[in-house]
N, C-alpha and C positions, 0 to 999 in steps of 0.2 A: 446467511450470517448465523454463526453459532452463538450460544449463550455467552461465551467468553468475550465476543465482540460487543455484545449488548452491555455487558458489565463495564468493559473498558470505556465504552462511549459515555456511560453515566458518570464514571469517575472523572474523565477528562473534561466533559462539557459542563458539568455542574459542580466540579470540585469536591466530590464526595469521597469518603473513606471506602476503599475497595473492600476491605473485610466486612464492613457494615452492609455494603450493597449485596455481597454474596450471601450474608446471613439473612437479609430481607427476602431475597429471591428464593432461598431454600425454604423459609417459613411460608411464603405464599404458595409454592407448589405443594408443600406438605399439607397445607390446609385444604387445597383442592382435592387431593387424594382422600383425606380424612372425611371430606363431605360426601364423597361417593361410597366410601367403604368405612363407615363409622365404627365398625367393630375391630378394625385392624390398626396396630401400632406401626406407624411409618417412620422411616429415618431417611433424611435427605442429605446429600453431600455433593459438593461441586468438584468435579474431576478437572484439575487444572491442565492436565496433559491433553485431554480430548475436548475440553471446553464445553462439556455436557454436564447436566444435572443427573445424578444417579439416585433413584428411589429404591429403597430396600425395606424388607421386613425381617424380623428376627424369628428364626425357626430352630427346632431341635433336630440335630443330626441323628437319624435312626437307621437301623438295618432294613426294616420294612415299614413303609409309610402307610399309616391308617387315617391320617387327617392332613389333607393338603394345605390347610390354612395355617397349621402350626408346626408341621414336620417336613423335613427334606431328607432325601436318601443320603446315606453316608457317602456314596459314590459321587453324587453331585456336589455335596458339601466340600469334598476333598479337591474338586476342580477349582474351588475358590480359595481354600486354605488346606494345603496338603497335611498340615499338622493336626487338623481337627479330629477329635475322638468321639466315639458314640456317646449320645446323650448330652453332648455339649451344645451350647447355643451358638448360632452363627447368623450373620446378616446376609440375606440372599436377595438378588434383584427381584423387584416386583414386576411381573410380566404383563399385568393388565393395565390398560390405559384409562384416562378419564375423558369425559365428554366436554362439549362446548360450554355448557353452563358452568361446570367446575373450573374450566380455564378462565372464563370471565370473572369468576369469583377470585381466582388467584391473581389476575391482572389488577383488579380493584384493590386487593389487599397490598400488593406490591407498590402500586401507585400511591396509596395513602401513606405507606411506611417510608417511601422515598421522599414524599413531601415533608413528612415529619423530620426526616434526617436532614433535609435541606434547611428547614426552619431552625433546627438545633445548630446547624453549622453557621447560619447567619447570626443567630443569637450569640454564639461563642465568639464570632469575629468582631461583633460591634458592641457587645455589652460593656466592655471596658472603655469604650469611647462615648458612652452616654454622658450627656451634659457638656460635650465639647463642640466646638465649631467644626463643621465638615464642609467640604467643597463638593459640589455636584453639578450636573447639567440638567436643565429643565427639559424633561422628555416629552411631556404632553399635558394638556389641560384635561381635567376630569371633573365635569360640572364646574363648580366654583373653586375647586381645589386644583393642585398641581402635582404631577408625578415627577420626581427628581431621580435621575440615575446617578448612583454612587458606585463607581466601578461597574460591576455586573449586577448590582442589586438595585431594585426599585424602592424608593421611599416616598412617603406621602407628606406633602405640605398642605394641611387642611386650610380651608378658607378662613377659619377663625384664628389661625396662626400666621396669617399674612398681614403685613403692615397696611393699615387702611390707605387706600388710594395709590398704593405702589403698583407699578407696571411690571408684571412678571412675564418674560418673553420665552416662548418655547425655543430651544436650541441655544439659549444663552447660559453661561455659568452663573451659579448662585451660591451664596454662603448661607448656612442655616445652623441653628442649634439642634443637635440630636437629642430631642426631648424624651422620647420613649424608645426602648428596645424590647419588643414583645417576644416571648418564647413561643407563642402561638399567634399566627397572623390574624389581624383584624381586617376582614375582607381579604384583600390581596396583599396587604402590607404589614411588615413587622417593624419597620423603622418610621417613626413619626417625627417630623421636623417642625421647627418653630422659628419665627422671626419677630414675633410680636411681644415676647416677654421681656422683663427687665434682665433676666438671666442672659439673654442673647446680647444685650448691650454690655453687660459685665464681662462676658467672654470676649467680646470685641476689644474691650479695653485691655484685657490680659494679652490678647493676641498682638495688639499694636504697640503696647507700652511695656518695655522690658521690666521697668521697676514695679509695675503692677503684677506681672507674671512672677517676678522674683520675690514678691511680697515686701519689697522695700516701701511701696505705697499700697495701703490697704483700702479697699472699698468697704466702708463701715456699713453703709446702707444705700440701697438704690431703689427708686420707684419710677414708674414709667406709665405714660399714656401713649401707646404706640401711634406714630404718625404726627404727634404733637410735640412732646418733650419728655426727656429723662432728667431726673434730678438725682445726684449722688453725693454722699458725704465721703470725703477721702481723707486719709490720715497718713502721716509719714512716721517711719520708725527711727528717723534720724533728724536732728535739728538742721542739718545741712541740706536737706531735701525739701523743697517746696512742693507739696503734693499736687496742688492745682496746677502750678506752672509746669511741673514734670509731665502731667497728663496732656496739657494743651500743647506744649512744645514751642520752640522758637517760631514766631509768626503763625502759630496754630498748626505747625507741620505734623504733629502727632494726632491731633484730634480731627483734622480734616478728612483723612481716609475713612474714619468712623462715621462722620457726618455724611460723607458721600454715600456710604453703604446704607444709611438710614433715610436717604432722600431729603425731604424738607424738615425732618425732625431735628429739634435742637437738644443740646445737652447743657445743663447747669451743673457745674462742679463746685462744691462747697467744702471748705476746709473744716475738719472736725474740731470741735471745741467743747469743753465742759460747761461753758456759759450758755445756758439754754436760751436766754434772751438774744444773744448774738446769733445763735443757730437759727432761731425763728426769723430774725432780721434778714439773714442771707438766704434763707429758704424761699423768700418771696421775690428774689431777684427775677427780673431786672428792676423791680420797683425800689425806690428810695424810701426808707422808713424813718419816721421821726422818733418814735418811741415804742418800746415793747414792754408789756407787763405780763408776767406769768400769774394768772389768777389762781389756778389750782393745778392739780396733776393732769387735768383733762382739758384745760382751757387757757388760751393766751389772747390778750387784747393788743392790737397793733394800731398805732396812730400814724396817719400819713396824710399828705396833702391831697386835695381833690384831683390834681392832675396826675398823681401817681396811682390812683385807685384802679384804673383800667389795666395798668401793668401788673398790679398785684393780683387782680382777679383773673386776667387772661381770657383767652377765647373760650366762651361757654363756661367760664369759671374753672377752667382746667388748671391754671397755674396755682391758684390758692388750694385747690383740691390736692394737687401733688405736694405742695408745701405742708399741708396738714398731715398727709400720710407720711411724709419724710420725718417730721418732728413728733408725730404721734400726739398731736394736740388739735383741738378744735380752735381754729384761728378766727377771731372776730375783728373786723376792721372798723376803726373809728376815724371820722374826719378830724384832722388836726386843726382846722380853722376855728377860731373862737365862736363863730356864729352857728356852728354845726356840731356842737359837742355831743348832742344826743343821737346823731346819725350813726348807726352801727350796721355792719355787714358781717354775715356769718358764712362760713364755708358751705354750709348746707343750702344756702340761698343763692349759690353761685350761678346756677343756670338761669334763674329768674332775673338776676341782676344783669347778666350778659345779654339777655333778650330785650331788656327794657331800653 
């Protein structure tokens, strides 16, 4: 196999730019020669007709050679270029070879540069898709993480970006958010995937609901505890469009595919409003709230009956935590029954409350 076949193989198998591959091979071979003959200025070129790499040095054409390293006889020079004149410079083939060590150096340089070229190609192909949902196939498990095949490229779905308790099966298709596109691989991977962020749910909403994609319905804010629940404030640009109803669809037809993708996770959609008390009220759904009072720019007090308390707090206090993040207020719960006016619950106490 000549060098031309090697170059064509790299171009076809790895989808690399042919001219870049030729340049890299030339640089690697030139480095090998320079390592063995450090005082000589080498030139390398790929002969497309023969499929071989030609190594040459620049010499001066002279009538009588006194220095073989820098001069060539005019007779030999005219075999290369019949128009050459005495004392002109000409590139002539370098006739000495390099040893095993120099060849190994060249191979390592070429391999490193080919890897860099591959990484740049992947970066260029995927960088404009960063932040989008992509489809792949689960290729293998790697410790607690998973490797996902996207076309011919391997991406990493780290364990911290997996929805808690979800079952990821090797050989099965998977959707994920393309979270990071690295110009230099981290370990073996340049593409980092994510299924645990609120951005993943937002992109699913855009994917499944045309009005969200077309920005007729806007997601004003979204918060998430993966595996438990997502809460989102949605707004419409038209009075004729119900933002919550549009996202849910008739009989839940639009929201169901998203819920199926998220497993057991729930989604609470809340219509945007300028009335902060109303927003706090609906942020605590499914709980029914009796009264809301905005104490200051950081705190809200909510009164509710004892039987609604567990709904407002949620499992391990996660519902009230999400509500507080959504409205950006510390929500305090007060029992609405007359005999328990002094009983208060704070979002920060959610875990202790849920364990008691």
